[in-house]
Backbone as CSV, one residue per row, in Angstrom:
resi,resn,N_x,N_y,N_z,CA_x,CA_y,CA_z,C_x,C_y,C_z
1,MET,0.838,-1.187,0.000,0.000,0.000,0.000,0.879,1.245,0.000
2,SER,0.462,2.217,-0.729,1.185,3.472,-0.791,0.826,4.335,0.411
3,SER,1.809,5.050,0.928,1.542,5.949,2.049,0.998,7.290,1.559
4,ASP,0.859,7.446,0.245,0.339,8.675,-0.350,-1.165,8.589,-0.489
5,ASN,-1.875,8.524,0.582,-3.325,8.456,0.550,-3.873,9.819,0.160
6,PRO,-4.605,9.921,-0.989,-5.080,11.224,-1.425,-6.065,11.873,-0.459
7,GLU,-6.697,11.091,0.395,-7.666,11.655,1.332,-6.976,12.391,2.478
8,THR,-5.718,12.050,2.762,-5.035,12.674,3.884,-4.119,13.815,3.467
9,ARG,-3.991,14.066,2.174,-3.072,15.113,1.733,-3.716,16.488,1.698
10,GLU,-5.035,16.579,1.798,-5.720,17.860,1.685,-5.230,18.830,2.744
11,GLY,-4.866,20.023,2.294,-4.447,21.068,3.206,-3.001,20.991,3.643
12,GLN,-2.267,19.974,3.203,-0.884,19.842,3.602,0.008,20.585,2.626
13,PRO,0.884,21.452,3.106,1.772,22.188,2.217,2.668,21.242,1.436
14,GLY,2.940,21.618,0.183,3.851,20.836,-0.640,3.192,19.697,-1.388
15,THR,1.919,19.482,-1.239,1.232,18.430,-1.986,0.419,19.080,-3.084
16,GLU,0.923,19.007,-4.304,0.268,19.662,-5.424,-0.926,18.855,-5.916
17,THR,-1.895,19.561,-6.434,-3.116,18.982,-6.967,-2.947,18.799,-8.469
18,SER,-3.541,17.765,-9.042,-3.474,17.583,-10.494,-4.296,18.662,-11.177
19,LEU,-3.998,18.909,-12.455,-4.731,19.921,-13.211,-6.210,19.591,-13.271
20,ALA,-6.543,18.327,-13.491,-7.950,17.926,-13.599,-8.679,18.135,-12.278
21,GLU,-8.065,17.777,-11.166,-8.693,17.979,-9.854,-8.913,19.466,-9.577
22,ALA,-7.895,20.256,-9.844,-8.010,21.692,-9.609,-9.107,22.296,-10.474
23,ALA,-9.172,21.886,-11.738,-10.151,22.458,-12.663,-11.574,22.031,-12.330
24,LEU,-11.783,20.770,-12.096,-13.140,20.264,-11.885,-13.711,20.604,-10.516
25,LEU,-12.856,20.683,-9.513,-13.332,20.878,-8.149,-13.005,22.249,-7.559
26,GLY,-12.251,23.085,-8.285,-11.876,24.401,-7.774,-10.894,24.320,-6.619
27,LEU,-9.964,23.366,-6.697,-9.000,23.164,-5.619,-7.770,24.034,-5.809
28,CYS,-7.188,24.461,-4.717,-5.928,25.190,-4.764,-4.874,24.274,-5.385
29,PRO,-4.126,24.744,-6.389,-3.138,23.869,-7.013,-1.956,23.536,-6.108
30,ARG,-1.748,24.303,-5.047,-0.628,24.023,-4.148,-1.008,23.034,-3.048
31,CYS,-2.140,23.273,-2.363,-2.445,22.462,-1.176,-3.656,21.546,-1.340
32,GLY,-4.479,21.756,-2.375,-5.607,20.866,-2.615,-6.878,21.190,-1.858
33,VAL,-6.946,22.344,-1.205,-8.153,22.746,-0.486,-9.070,23.483,-1.458
34,LYS,-10.384,23.314,-1.289,-11.356,23.926,-2.208,-11.515,25.408,-1.885
35,THR,-10.536,26.215,-2.331,-10.539,27.641,-2.014,-10.282,28.528,-3.227
36,MET,-10.267,27.982,-4.431,-9.863,28.768,-5.589,-10.845,29.900,-5.909
37,PHE,-12.135,29.651,-5.758,-13.125,30.654,-6.130,-13.701,31.340,-4.900
38,GLY,-13.825,32.673,-5.003,-14.448,33.453,-3.944,-15.900,33.767,-4.277
39,GLY,-16.307,33.518,-5.498,-17.668,33.761,-5.962,-17.990,32.780,-7.074
40,MET,-19.046,33.082,-7.827,-19.462,32.183,-8.895,-18.338,31.985,-9.921
41,LEU,-17.742,33.079,-10.380,-16.667,33.002,-11.367,-15.416,33.755,-10.944
42,ALA,-15.456,34.446,-9.826,-14.319,35.255,-9.376,-13.386,34.413,-8.505
43,PHE,-12.091,34.563,-8.774,-11.105,33.889,-7.939,-11.035,34.556,-6.575
44,ALA,-10.701,33.782,-5.563,-10.400,34.346,-4.252,-9.075,35.100,-4.370
45,LYS,-8.790,36.001,-3.433,-7.526,36.748,-3.492,-6.344,35.840,-3.167
46,THR,-6.492,35.049,-2.113,-5.446,34.110,-1.707,-6.103,32.840,-1.181
47,CYS,-5.324,31.793,-1.094,-5.802,30.555,-0.477,-5.641,30.707,1.035
48,PRO,-6.731,30.602,1.793,-6.609,30.758,3.243,-5.827,29.621,3.906
49,ALA,-5.723,28.490,3.239,-5.020,27.351,3.837,-3.500,27.462,3.693
50,CYS,-3.017,27.804,2.489,-1.565,27.811,2.266,-1.015,29.184,1.910
51,GLY,-1.900,30.167,1.650,-1.448,31.524,1.358,-1.073,31.780,-0.096
52,LEU,-1.360,30.857,-1.006,-1.039,31.072,-2.416,-1.801,32.291,-2.930
53,ASP,-1.083,33.234,-3.535,-1.672,34.474,-4.042,-2.230,34.224,-5.441
54,TYR,-3.561,34.092,-5.546,-4.194,33.855,-6.848,-4.116,35.083,-7.748
55,ALA,-3.943,36.264,-7.166,-3.908,37.498,-7.947,-2.677,37.569,-8.849
56,ARG,-1.652,36.800,-8.570,-0.446,36.858,-9.404,-0.604,36.126,-10.737
57,PHE,-1.683,35.377,-10.879,-1.919,34.639,-12.119,-2.811,35.458,-13.043
58,ASN,-2.482,35.471,-14.326,-3.224,36.251,-15.304,-3.993,35.304,-16.219
59,VAL,-5.225,35.017,-15.861,-6.039,34.092,-16.657,-6.572,34.780,-17.905
60,GLY,-6.927,36.045,-17.812,-7.377,36.805,-18.974,-8.739,36.366,-19.494
61,ASP,-9.006,36.689,-20.769,-10.300,36.421,-21.383,-10.308,35.186,-22.280
62,GLY,-9.220,34.470,-22.341,-9.149,33.274,-23.187,-10.218,32.243,-22.880
63,PRO,-10.432,31.915,-21.604,-11.478,30.941,-21.287,-12.865,31.373,-21.730
64,ALA,-13.173,32.671,-21.629,-14.503,33.149,-22.015,-14.734,32.950,-23.511
65,ALA,-13.743,33.271,-24.320,-13.883,33.094,-25.767,-14.022,31.615,-26.128
66,LEU,-13.198,30.788,-25.534,-13.238,29.351,-25.821,-14.584,28.741,-25.435
67,VAL,-15.031,29.031,-24.243,-16.292,28.462,-23.755,-17.477,28.974,-24.573
68,THR,-17.495,30.264,-24.878,-18.594,30.832,-25.643,-18.701,30.187,-27.017
69,LEU,-17.592,30.018,-27.690,-17.621,29.393,-29.014,-18.037,27.925,-28.938
70,ALA,-17.513,27.194,-27.972,-17.844,25.774,-27.843,-19.314,25.578,-27.478
71,VAL,-19.792,26.311,-26.481,-21.187,26.176,-26.048,-22.128,26.637,-27.157
72,GLY,-21.782,27.713,-27.833,-22.610,28.191,-28.937,-22.732,27.165,-30.043
73,THR,-21.638,26.524,-30.391,-21.654,25.490,-31.430,-22.535,24.318,-31.020
74,ILE,-22.370,23.856,-29.809,-23.157,22.714,-29.321,-24.642,23.069,-29.243
75,THR,-24.948,24.221,-28.675,-26.339,24.623,-28.495,-27.048,24.839,-29.824
76,VAL,-26.415,25.528,-30.743,-27.036,25.770,-32.045,-27.235,24.461,-32.798
77,GLY,-26.242,23.583,-32.752,-26.387,22.281,-33.406,-27.553,21.484,-32.843
78,LEU,-27.668,21.453,-31.525,-28.782,20.736,-30.898,-30.128,21.391,-31.199
79,ALA,-30.161,22.724,-31.201,-31.415,23.427,-31.493,-31.873,23.147,-32.928
80,ILE,-30.961,23.137,-33.867,-31.315,22.827,-35.259,-31.827,21.402,-35.361
81,TRP,-31.143,20.462,-34.683,-31.572,19.062,-34.724,-32.980,18.900,-34.136
82,VAL,-33.236,19.548,-32.992,-34.555,19.467,-32.365,-35.625,20.069,-33.285
83,GLN,-35.331,21.200,-33.882,-36.299,21.847,-34.766,-36.625,20.970,-35.973
84,LEU,-35.602,20.412,-36.597,-35.832,19.595,-37.790,-36.463,18.241,-37.469
85,SER,-36.190,17.711,-36.294,-36.718,16.395,-35.923,-38.131,16.457,-35.341
86,PHE,-38.404,17.451,-34.505,-39.658,17.471,-33.765,-40.557,18.661,-34.077
87,GLU,-40.021,19.714,-34.659,-40.747,20.945,-34.972,-41.577,21.462,-33.789
88,PRO,-40.921,21.714,-32.655,-41.665,22.214,-31.481,-41.996,23.701,-31.642
89,PRO,-42.922,24.215,-30.817,-43.182,25.658,-30.830,-41.958,26.427,-30.316
90,TRP,-41.907,27.711,-30.596,-40.742,28.520,-30.257,-40.456,28.544,-28.761
91,TRP,-41.492,28.492,-27.923,-41.280,28.581,-26.481,-40.573,27.345,-25.926
92,VAL,-40.673,26.211,-26.619,-39.932,25.016,-26.191,-38.433,25.261,-26.350
93,HIS,-38.073,25.926,-27.443,-36.661,26.268,-27.639,-36.160,27.191,-26.528
94,VAL,-36.977,28.157,-26.145,-36.588,29.074,-25.079,-36.401,28.307,-23.769
95,LEU,-37.344,27.423,-23.453,-37.257,26.646,-22.213,-36.064,25.682,-22.208
96,LEU,-35.703,25.185,-23.368,-34.579,24.249,-23.448,-33.225,24.954,-23.465
97,TRP,-33.062,25.884,-24.373,-31.721,26.367,-24.693,-31.229,27.499,-23.809
98,VAL,-32.108,28.335,-23.287,-31.632,29.424,-22.422,-31.022,28.875,-21.131
99,PRO,-31.712,28.013,-20.375,-31.083,27.497,-19.150,-29.869,26.601,-19.438
100,LEU,-29.953,25.796,-20.499,-28.829,24.925,-20.836,-27.597,25.739,-21.202
101,THR,-27.787,26.771,-22.011,-26.665,27.623,-22.402,-26.059,28.310,-21.187
102,PHE,-26.902,28.854,-20.320,-26.417,29.522,-19.111,-25.612,28.556,-18.241
103,ALA,-26.134,27.370,-17.999,-25.450,26.389,-17.152,-24.121,25.948,-17.761
104,LEU,-24.108,25.699,-19.065,-22.871,25.262,-19.717,-21.817,26.361,-19.730
105,VAL,-22.223,27.597,-19.933,-21.251,28.694,-19.949,-20.661,28.907,-18.556
106,ILE,-21.502,28.971,-17.542,-20.993,29.189,-16.169,-20.104,28.018,-15.733
107,GLY,-20.594,26.799,-15.929,-19.795,25.629,-15.557,-18.504,25.538,-16.355
108,GLY,-18.594,25.813,-17.643,-17.409,25.760,-18.491,-16.388,26.825,-18.137
109,LEU,-16.862,28.014,-17.800,-15.939,29.080,-17.403,-15.213,28.742,-16.107
110,ARG,-15.935,28.192,-15.145,-15.277,27.799,-13.887,-14.178,26.777,-14.146
111,VAL,-14.490,25.779,-14.957,-13.511,24.717,-15.218,-12.318,25.248,-16.001
112,THR,-12.570,26.010,-17.070,-11.441,26.481,-17.891,-10.593,27.522,-17.164
113,LYS,-11.225,28.409,-16.374,-10.443,29.378,-15.612,-9.584,28.669,-14.562
114,ALA,-10.155,27.701,-13.884,-9.396,26.962,-12.871,-8.270,26.163,-13.513
115,TRP,-8.539,25.573,-14.679,-7.512,24.798,-15.388,-6.344,25.704,-15.769
116,LEU,-6.653,26.886,-16.302,-5.602,27.803,-16.716,-4.791,28.300,-15.524
117,LEU,-5.446,28.634,-14.424,-4.725,29.077,-13.238,-3.818,27.962,-12.719
118,ALA,-4.327,26.743,-12.657,-3.517,25.618,-12.183,-2.354,25.344,-13.133
119,SER,-2.570,25.519,-14.430,-1.489,25.338,-15.411,-0.408,26.392,-15.219
120,GLU,-0.822,27.639,-15.001,0.154,28.703,-14.762,0.949,28.421,-13.487
121,TYR,0.274,27.928,-12.461,0.977,27.604,-11.216,1.978,26.470,-11.457
122,ARG,1.536,25.421,-12.113,2.393,24.259,-12.341,3.622,24.613,-13.177
123,ASN,3.437,25.496,-14.171,4.543,25.861,-15.062,5.300,27.099,-14.600
124,ASP,4.948,27.625,-13.441,5.571,28.814,-12.870,5.574,29.957,-13.886
125,ALA,4.440,30.163,-14.550,4.315,31.196,-15.582,4.296,32.571,-14.937
126,ARG,4.951,33.515,-15.604,5.002,34.898,-15.136,4.878,35.833,-16.332
127,ALA,4.575,37.074,-16.062,4.507,38.074,-17.129,5.890,38.263,-17.735
128,ALA,5.927,38.636,-18.989,7.208,38.850,-19.668,8.018,39.909,-18.945
129,GLY,9.316,39.651,-18.808,10.206,40.615,-18.180,10.329,40.477,-16.680
130,THR,9.577,39.552,-16.055,9.643,39.419,-14.606,10.474,38.219,-14.169
131,LYS,10.944,37.430,-15.121,11.714,36.235,-14.775,13.062,36.293,-15.499
132,ASP,14.125,36.034,-14.780,15.443,36.028,-15.426,15.530,34.883,-16.405
133,LEU,16.151,35.166,-17.550,16.315,34.112,-18.570,17.529,33.301,-18.338
């Protein structure tokens, strides 16, 4: 048996979280505690468990563009398929696609923003000119 039990590593300094765990669960990439988000889509300022400064990471607008294009493609494709297959009234489309689009965009943004932040942490990414070559 391995002494690296994943259930006992939470909150312990020096135990890094995988990118998938950090992205899907909003875990701090350094200590594994669920502290990455302070709101629905806003990052917390720091991790209260290990002190990692989330403000030093620059996630930017890349996740928003990626998620919007992906969700839009999926939603429009499904809406066209439903219309051509079942020909429902217009209000059925509103009831189906508005909540689905909202849920997919919010969920997708949380995952992609967390993934990017964890990737920047893992690769020790910094703004140009701040790291010696």
